[in-house]
N, C-alpha and C positions, 0 to 999 in steps of 0.2 A: 401274455397278450397275443391275440391272433387277429390279424386284420383280414376282413373278408372282401371279396370283389363285389362291387355294386353294379347291378344291372341297370343299363340306361335305356331310354326311350327307344322302342323297337324290339326289345326283348319280350317274347310272348308272355313270360310269367308276370309281367307288370299289369297285364290285362285279365288275369285270372282271379277269381274269388278264392279267398283262403278258406281253410277248414278249421272248424272249432277245435280247440285244444281241450282234451278230456283229462289228461294227466300231465302234470309238470314233472318231467323226468330230470335226472342229473345232466343228461345231454342237453336238454333245453335250458337248464340253468347256465351251463357253459356257453351256450349259444347267446343268451342274454348278455353275458359279460363281453363276448366277442362283438356283439352288436353295439354295445356302448363304446368299446374301443374303436370300432370302425367309424361310428358316427362322429366321435370326437376327432379322430385323425382326419376325417373329411371336412371338419369344421361345420358340422350340421347340428341341428337341435332336435331332430327326430329321424328315426329309421324304422321302416316296416319290413317284416319278413320277406315279402316278395322282392324287395329291392336287393336282397342278398341271395335270391334264388330259392327261397323256402316257401312252403305252402301253409305254415301254421298261422293262425289268427293271433299275431303277436307284433307289438311295436315297442320301441324304447324312445323316451323323450327326456330332454333336459332343457327346459325353457323357463324363464322367469324364476330362476333359482329353485325350480322344482324338478326333481328327477323321478320319473315314473317308468314302471314296467306295466304294460297293459296287455293282458291276455283276454281274448274274447270281449273286446270293448263294445259297448252300445250306447248311443246317445239316448238319454231318457228325458232330457229337457233341452229345448232350443228356443232362444228368445232373441228378437231384434236382428238387425243386419249391420255389418260394418265392412268397409273395403280396406284392403291392405295389400302390400306387396308380398309376393311369395316367390320362392325359388324351390328347387328340388335337387337332392343329391343324384337323382336319376335323370335329370335334364340340366346338366351343368351349364352355367353361364346364361341361362334363360330366366327372366323374371317378368312378372306381370301382376297387376292389381286384381285381386280376387275377392268376391263378396262371400263372406262367411257369416254364421250366426254370431251375434255379439256376446252372448252368454250361453253356456251349455253346462249340463251335468252329464257326466259319463259314468257308467257302471262298468267295472272290469274286475279282473282277478289279478292279484299281485304275484310275485315270484314264488310265494308259498301256496298259491291257489285260493287265498282268502278273497272274498268279494268285497270291494270297496267302491265308494262313489267319490268323484272329485268334481267340484264346481270350478269352472274356468272361464276366463275372458282374456282379452288382450292377446299377447303372444302365445301363452300356454293354450288358450282356447283355440286359436288358429292352428297351432301345431297339432293338437289332438284331432281336430277335424281333418287336417291334411293327411295324417297317418292313418286314420280310420278309413278315409277314402281309398288309400293304397290297399287296404285289406279287402276291398270289394272291387278291385281292378280299375279304379278311377285315378286320374292324375289331375293336378291343378289346372292344366290346360283344358280339360274337359269342362271347366266352369267358366271359360272365357266366351265372350261374344265371338261370332264367326270372324269378324275382322281382326280382333285381338289374337284369336287363336292362329289365324294365318300369319300374322306378324311374328308370333312366338315360334311357329314352325319354320319360318324363313331363318330366324336366328339359329334354330336347332340344326337346320340343313348345313349351315356353315360350321357348326361346332361338332357335329356327329362324325366327321371324318377322322377325328382324333380317337374314336372308339370303334375301330373296325370289327371287333369281336362282340360289340354291344356290352362291354364290361368296362368299368372304371376301376383300375387297379391301383391300390394304395401300397405304400405310403410315400409317394412323392408329393408331399404337401397336398394341395387340392388339385394337382394337375396329373393327367395320365402320363406314363413314362414317355410316350411319343412327344408330349408337349414340354416336358421338363427341359429339353435341350433345344427346342424350336421356338423362334419368336412367334408371338401371337399372330395367327392368320396364315402362317406358313404351313404348307402341306408337308407332312413327313415325306422325306425323300425328294422334295422339290428343291432344286439347286438355286432357285431365284430368291 
């Protein structure tokens, strides 16, 4: 098991579009295992390659009792709209209601390169859409109204001081090392 550092909001790679994966190598297979380990250690349900500093069009998901590896995913069907709360491993402690498609079909490649389609709604559908957004440089905060985005960014301003290198280092539960020994809201090094 190898835990990877998670890039947080402000890291340039989160805004870059990923590159299509042409060949699934043994190194990418190991990366998938490490991504699942990292996602689970961070108590997440999805993790995309840019979040761990990689440029491959790849995400891993474990939601609604479904575990998926998605290489080169694309939405091929989108129906309806539904609002629901979202958070992100790259924007810890910030949550907001986001409108997503209610039902989707995604075409992707699995760990063996085989093309498959998955129909999803509820949490799985939301998670797939969230992770696919990451692969194109979008974050859930980009889908908020201006007022809600400002509120989320105010929350992030208070939180980001715990990630001075724009990295979330595991495995201290879901807290960065600086926070593991600090009470919530205390600035590292602050004696008050």
